[in-house]
N, C-alpha and C positions, 0 to 999 in steps of 0.2 A: 141257504138264507134262514130257514124256520129254525134250523140249529143254532145259528149264530145269535138270532133274537132271543132264543130260550136261553142262550149263555149269558147273553147281557143281563137279561132279566133277572136271572139266578144271581149274579155278582151284584145287583143292584139291591136286590132284597136282602142279602147277605150283608152287604155294606150297610144298610139302614139298620139292619139288626144290631150289628157289630158297633154302630156309633151310639145308639141308643143305649146299650150295654156299658159302653165307655164311660158315658156321663153317670149312669149309677153307679158303676165301680168306684168311681172317683169321688164320688158324693157320699155313698152309703157303704162302701166297702163291697167285697166281692162275698164275703159270708152274709151281709146285710141286705143282699139283692137275691130276688127269686126269678124263676123263668116267668112267673105271671107279671112281676114289675117290668120285665124287660119287654114283654109282648105289649103292655100298655103303652111303655114309652115310645115304643117303635110303631105303636098302631096297627099291630097284626094280632090275629089270633094265637093263641096259646100253640094248637095245633099246627098253625103254619111256620111257626118259629122252630117246630120239631122236624119239619121237613128239612131245614137247612143246617141244624145243628142237633146232635144228639142230646146234649146236655149244656147246663149252664159252664160246666168246667172247659168244655170244648170252645165255647165263646171265648172264654176267658185266655185259654191257649192260643186261639188264633190271634188275639189282640197282643198277646204276650209275644209271639211269635213276628208281626208286625211290628212292635216296638224296637224288638232284637236286631231286627233287619235294618231298621232306622239306625240304630247305635252303631252297628257293625259298619256302616256305609259311611257315618260320621268320623268313626276312628280311622278307616281307611283313608279317608281324603285329609285327615289331619297328619297323616304321617307323609310328608312330603320326601320325593328322593334327594331333593337337592338340600335339604337341610340337615342340620347337624343332630347328634342324637340328643340332646337337651333340649334343644327346640321342638323336637317331635315329642319328647316326654311331657313337656308342659303343655304342649297342644292336646295331647290326649287328656291330660288332667283338666284342661278347659272345657273339653267336649263332654267328658263325664259329669261336670259339675254343671254343664248347662242342659244335659239330659234330666240330672235329678231335678232341676229346677222345674222343668216344663213337664215331666212324665215321673212324679215322685212314686206313685203306686208301683209302676212297671220297673222303676229303678230298683227298688225295693226286692221286686220278684226276681230278677236277673241272678241276683246273688244267693236265692235260695236253692234248696236241692232240685236238680233237674233229673228226671227217671233216665237210667243206662240201661233198663230192661228191655231186651229184644223183644220181650212177649209184650210189653206196654207198647213198644214202637208197633208191634202187628196190628194190636188193638187200636191204637191211636196214633196214627202217622203223623199227628201233628207234633206229636213229642219227639219224635225222630227228625223233624225240621228244626224244632227248637234246638235240640242238642246239636245239629250240625252248624247250624249259626253260632252257636256259643263255642263250638270249637274253631269256627273261622275268626271269633273274636279273639280268642286266645293264641290263634296263628299271626293277629296283628301284634299282639303283646311280645309274642316270641320273638318275631322278626326285629323287634325294637331292641330286645335284649340282646341277640346276638349282635346287632350294630353297634351297640354300647361297647359290649367286650371286644368285638374287632378293632375299634376304633381306640381303644385304651380308656375310655370314659369310664368303664365298669371294670372290675376285678376279674380278672381271668377264672375259670372253673365254677362260675355259677352254673348251678343244675337247672337247665330250663323250665322243667314242669313244676317242681316245688317253688322256685322262684317267681314264677308267672301268679301260680295261685296265691302267693303272699302278696305280691304286688296288687292283685286284684282284690282281695280281701282289704288290705290296707287301705287303698284309694276310695273304695266304695264305702267302708267303714267311716273313714274321715268325712267324706262327703254327705254322707246320711247324718252323721252324728252334728254337723255344722248346721245343716237343715233342722233338725229338730231342736236344737240348744241355742238357736239363733238368739232369743232373747235371754238368756241366761250369758252368752258371750257378750251381748250389749251391756248387759248388768256389770259385767267384770270389765268393762271399757275395752275389750277385745275386738277389732275390726274383723268381721267374717272373713273377708277376702283375703285379709293378710294374715290369718290364720291358716286358712287352706293353702296358701303359698308357702309358708313355713312348713308345714306338714309335709307337703309334697316334697320341698325340699329336702325335709329329714329322711323321708323315706329314698330320695335319692342318693344321699350322703351315705347312708348305710349300705349300698351297693357299690360305691366307687371304690376305685383301686385305691390302696395306700401310696402314702407320698414315699 
């Protein structure tokens, strides 16, 4: 019982620290936030923060992992077994768009470089967890790609890994730009939603089988 209460207290304190850090990261940026800031926001001493986290980077990576797990689960839920390839594809596009709107800081981070170094994984196990969840997200896209090729919606012979990386880069890039350039799109009298839909369709058409 004592061990269970201690574990609950640990999770409670870790959660408070991460929640405080989230607010600061989203308002000040990661670089503009210090461990002192996090301690003050969470109402803990700085020495207490270090009991639960080795560094600011570890806090950030824990939050990033949490957001990636959420994205993975959303993408998995978007790919319904009974739906056609195109329906699933656009469902994934909508989930990515919604995720960027809700978590812009972490959306940008998931397309950044993630360590694949075993030494880093040994020193910082959270990096291995982030890598593994990233591979699971790639698996969702890979299954969708195979479904499209097997159903004849996509041209045969697409190489899964480079195609997935291109899809990921293209979708994330378009969504990120639409968010950053929303005022510019309005100035050009371009509806953001229509712009995104057209861009998603353009990418899809580039992968389709020829007539």
